[in-house]
N, C-alpha and C positions, 0 to 999 in steps of 0.2 A: 512471377511478379503479381499476377492477378490473385493467386491464392494468398499471398502475403497480405495484400490489401483487404481481402475478405476476412482474414484472421484479425487484422487490425480493427475492422468494423465490428466484428463479433465481440472482440475484447472491449471496445468502447461501449457496446450495449450491455455487456456483463457488468462493467464498472458502473454504468448508469443505473443498473438495477440495484446495486449495493447502496447507492445514494438514495434511491427511491425507498428502499426498506427503512433507511434511517429516519425518513420523514413520516413514515406511516404510524398512525395511532391505533387504527383498527387491526386486530390480530389476523383476521381472515385475509385481508389484502396483503399483509406481510407474507403469509404462507404462499399465496398465489404468486407473489413477486419472486420469492426465492425458488419456487418450482420452475417458473419461467427462466430464471437465471441458470438453473441446472440443465434445462433443455438446450439453451444456447451453448452452454459448456459442452454438452454432448455433441452438438453440431460441429463445434470447433474441433473436438477430438476426431470426428469422422473426417473432416477436411484435412487435418494434419496427417491422419492415418493414410489417406489416399495419396497425398503428395509425397510422403516418405515411405510408401509401400509397407506400412506397419499395420497388419490386420489386428494386432492385439489392441490397438487404440480404438478400432471400431467396436471390438468387444467391450472395451472400457466404456465407450459411449452408451452402449446398451445397458450396462450395469448402472451407469449414472442415472439414466432415465427411469429404470426400475426402482432403484433405491431411493432416489430423491424426488423424481417426478411423480412416482406413484405411492411408494410406501410412506414417505415423509408426510405428504398431503393427507393420506388415509389415516395414519395414526394421530396426527395432530387434529384433524377434523373430528375424529371420534371423541377427543378429549375436550373439545369446545362445548360450553353449556348448550344443551339442546333446546332449552326452554327460552332462549334469548337469541334474537337475530344477530346482534352485534356485540362484540366484546372490544372495549376500548380501554387503552391505558392512558392515564392522565398524569404520569409521573414526569413528563417532560413537556417543553414547549417546542413547537415546530421551528420557530425562529432560532432558538438557542441550539437545538440539535443540528439544524442545517449549518449553522456557523461552525460548530465543533466538527462536523463531518468534512466541511471544506478545509478547515485547518489541518485535520488529520490527513486528508488527501494530499495537500501540498507538502506536508512534512514527510509523508511516506514516499512521495516521488523524489524529494530531495535526498532522503536517506538512501534510497535505492540508487539514485544517480551517482552519488559520491562514494558509496561503499561497495555495492554489488555489481553495478554496471561495468566498472573498469576491469572486473575479473571475468565476468561471464559474457559481456557484450551482447545482451539480449534485451532490446528496448521494451518488448511486450511483457517481459517479466515484471516490470513495474506495476502492471495491472494486477497480477496475482498477489504481489506483495501488498498493494493497497487494499485488496479485498480482505487479506488477513487482518490488517490494521482496522478496517471498518468493522469486521466481525468482532474483534476485541472491544471496539468502542460500543457496539450494540450491547454486548454483554455487560459492560461496566456501567452504562448509562440507563439501563432499563431495570425495572423491578418485577417484571412478569416472566414466568418460567417459559412461556411460549417464545417470547423474544430472545431469551437466553439460548434456547435450543436452536432457533433460527440463526443466531450469531455463530454458533458452533458449525452449522451447515455451511455458512458463508466462508468461514475459515477453511474448511475442508475443500470447498470449491476453489478458493484461492491457491491452496497447495497444489491441487491438480492442474490448475491453469499455469502455474509457474513451471511445473514439471513438463507440461506440453510445450511451452514457449522457450524454455531454456535448453534442457536436454531430456528427451522422452525417457521416463523411468522404465526399467524392466517391468514386465507384466506382473511378476510376483509382488513387486513393491507397490504397484498400482492397486493390486488386489488387497494388499494389507491396508492401504489408505481407505479403500471402500469398506473393508471390514470395520475400520474405525467408525465410519459413518453408521454402519449397521449397529454397532455397539451403542453409539450415541442415540440412535432411534430407540433402542431398548431402554437405556438409562433415562433418556429424555421423556419417554412415555411414562415411566414410573414416576419421574419427578413431577411432571405435569399432573398426573393422577393424584399425587399426594397433596399438591398445593396449587390448585387451579387459580384461586383468587388471592390477590395480595391487597394490602390496605389501600393502595393507590390505583386499583383497577376499577374502572367505571363501566358498568354494563348498561347499554341503552337499547330501547326498543325503537324501531323506526319503520 
C-alpha cells in the first residue's frame, strides 16, 4: 500500500512537470524540467522494480537517467546559442497554452477512463496517456525545434510510464523504446543544428 501511494505521488509530480513544460517560454528551463521529469520516472521504475522483484526495471531506470538526464541535456545545451544567455519563444501566450493544456488533460483523462480503463484496470495509466497527449500538444503548438524535440521526449516518457503502471514490458521491448529515444537524440540534434532559430523565436539578454 505504501509503495502504491509513493507511485501515485511520483506520477502526480511527473504529470505536473508536463504541465510546467507547456507554460515555459524559455528553452533552457524547458530542458531542465523534462530532465527532472525523466529522473522522477527513473525513481518510479526503481520502486516498481523493487516491489515486483524485477531487476530489469532498475536497469531501465539507469538507462533513462543516462539517455534523458544526461545525454538529452548535454546535446540540447550544446545547440543553444552560446552568445546569448536566454532563448525565448514568443509563438504562444501563457494564458492560452495553459487553457489548452488543461483542456487536453481533462479530455485525455476522460478518453482513458471510458476506453482503456475498463480493459486494463490501471488508474495510474491515465497519467502516462496524458503525458503522450501533452507531448503531442507541445509539438503542434510550438514553432521551435527544441520544443518539438522536448515534446517527443515527453511522449516517450509517457509510453514508459504507461508500461510501468499497466503491465511491465519485457526488457527487450523497453530497450527498443530507449533506442527510439537515442534515435530521437540524434535526429533532434541534427534538426536543431539545421534550424536553431525560427521567425517567432526571440532571444533576450538578461
